[in-house]
PLY file of the C-alpha trace (Angstrom):
ply
format ascii 1.0
element vertex 109
property float x
property float y
property float z
element edge 108
property int vertex1
property int vertex2
end_header
0.00 0.00 0.00
1.20 3.51 -0.76
0.06 7.10 -0.51
-0.37 9.09 -3.70
1.54 12.38 -3.38
1.47 14.53 -6.50
3.83 16.95 -4.70
6.54 14.34 -4.15
9.38 14.25 -6.65
10.26 10.54 -6.41
8.55 7.56 -4.86
9.93 7.57 -1.29
10.34 4.50 0.90
11.73 3.99 4.40
15.36 2.80 4.27
14.35 -0.51 5.88
12.53 -1.38 2.66
15.78 -1.17 0.68
17.84 -3.05 3.23
15.50 -5.73 4.57
12.83 -6.22 1.90
14.84 -5.65 -1.29
18.38 -6.48 -0.15
19.81 -3.34 -1.77
23.26 -2.03 -0.90
22.95 1.75 -1.19
26.39 2.69 0.17
27.43 4.11 -3.24
23.98 5.31 -4.34
23.40 8.92 -5.31
22.23 11.08 -2.40
19.15 13.29 -2.82
17.95 15.97 -0.40
14.25 16.68 0.00
11.87 18.38 2.39
8.17 18.46 2.95
7.29 15.43 5.03
8.85 16.74 8.24
9.54 20.41 7.49
13.31 19.79 7.62
15.72 18.67 4.92
16.10 14.89 4.74
18.61 12.89 2.73
17.66 9.82 0.74
19.56 7.43 -1.50
18.30 6.92 -5.07
18.17 3.48 -6.66
16.70 1.99 -9.81
14.22 -0.74 -8.90
11.41 -2.72 -10.44
8.05 -1.66 -9.00
4.96 -3.84 -9.31
1.53 -2.22 -9.44
-1.33 -4.42 -8.30
-5.01 -4.35 -9.18
-7.44 -3.56 -6.33
-7.99 -7.32 -5.91
-4.24 -7.88 -5.41
-3.51 -9.40 -8.82
-0.47 -8.28 -10.84
-1.31 -5.41 -13.21
1.92 -3.78 -14.32
5.64 -3.67 -13.58
7.82 -0.61 -14.20
11.55 0.01 -13.92
11.90 3.25 -11.98
14.04 5.30 -9.63
12.97 5.39 -5.98
14.29 7.23 -2.94
15.09 5.39 0.29
15.47 7.44 3.48
16.44 6.36 7.00
14.58 9.29 8.62
11.39 8.78 6.60
8.73 7.45 8.97
5.63 7.64 6.78
4.13 5.03 4.52
5.42 4.80 0.97
4.79 7.92 -1.12
4.32 7.66 -4.88
5.69 10.75 -6.62
6.01 12.44 -9.98
9.33 11.10 -11.29
9.18 7.35 -11.63
5.53 6.75 -10.85
3.19 9.39 -12.28
5.62 9.86 -15.18
4.99 6.22 -16.14
1.20 6.53 -16.41
-1.65 8.72 -17.53
-3.14 9.76 -14.19
-6.61 11.17 -13.55
-7.61 12.44 -10.12
-11.29 12.39 -9.12
-10.98 14.50 -5.99
-14.71 14.86 -5.13
-15.09 11.07 -5.17
-11.68 10.54 -3.47
-10.07 8.22 -5.98
-7.66 8.32 -8.90
-7.10 6.24 -12.01
-3.92 5.29 -13.80
-3.68 4.08 -17.37
-0.70 2.35 -18.90
1.34 4.31 -21.39
2.38 2.24 -24.43
6.02 1.94 -23.31
5.57 1.95 -19.51
4.60 -1.65 -18.76
0 1
1 2
2 3
3 4
4 5
5 6
6 7
7 8
8 9
9 10
10 11
11 12
12 13
13 14
14 15
15 16
16 17
17 18
18 19
19 20
20 21
21 22
22 23
23 24
24 25
25 26
26 27
27 28
28 29
29 30
30 31
31 32
32 33
33 34
34 35
35 36
36 37
37 38
38 39
39 40
40 41
41 42
42 43
43 44
44 45
45 46
46 47
47 48
48 49
49 50
50 51
51 52
52 53
53 54
54 55
55 56
56 57
57 58
58 59
59 60
60 61
61 62
62 63
63 64
64 65
65 66
66 67
67 68
68 69
69 70
70 71
71 72
72 73
73 74
74 75
75 76
76 77
77 78
78 79
79 80
80 81
81 82
82 83
83 84
84 85
85 86
86 87
87 88
88 89
89 90
90 91
91 92
92 93
93 94
94 95
95 96
96 97
97 98
98 99
99 100
100 101
101 102
102 103
103 104
104 105
105 106
106 107
107 108
């Protein structure tokens, strides 16, 4: 599960996701500074990963190769941002009904 954040630059994950769930070694990864979630500047490591998007029923829908940020001071759920998530899909927000839709782009999935 993830939060949709159209104001986020990259998809952002807690560092534990990179280390424990994905087994990534980010010691040489590019550092990226961001702010917004805590009001102070935080530093994340950027890594190219394969992200799977599931249908509402949990079935596989699409897989994209994207860049994600992993931050050891990030304590929120996963945020899906512009670069690497929204940039891979046509996205339509239906704010009054509190949902959004994504459509595959021809080269995304």
